[in-house]
DRENNUMI-706718 format. One record per residue (C-alpha): residue number from 1; residue in three letters; x, y, z. Coordinates in steps of 0.05 Angstrom, whole numbers, plus 5000, padded with zeros to 4 digits. Each point is the difference from the previous one (the first is absolute). Layout:
# residues N
     n   res      x      y      z
   NUM   ALA      X      Y      Z
...
//
This chain:
# residues 25
     n   res      x      y      z
     1   UNK   5001   4993   4999
     2   UNK   5033   5077   4986
     3   UNK   4991   5053   5041
     4   UNK   4956   5040   4939
     5   UNK   4957   4932   5003
     6   UNK   4986   5006   5086
     7   UNK   4989   5080   4981
     8   UNK   4944   4983   4964
     9   UNK   4968   4953   5026
    10   UNK   4999   5049   5070
    11   UNK   4976   5061   4959
    12   UNK   4952   4957   4955
    13   UNK   4957   5050   5008
    14   UNK   5033   5061   4994
    15   UNK   5054   4968   4936
    16   UNK   4982   5060   4961
    17   UNK   5036   5040   5050
    18   UNK   5056   4961   5002
    19   UNK   5056   5023   4964
    20   UNK   5027   4932   4991
    21   UNK   4935   4980   4963
    22   UNK   4971   5065   4966
    23   UNK   4938   4966   4980
    24   UNK   4946   5055   4968
    25   UNK   4956   5009   5054
//
């Protein structure tokens, strides 16, 4: 598991706010 995956799993509700996961809002 990468740090980005762990971050995304933790903030799956706010992943579009995370700089590691620049998803469209």
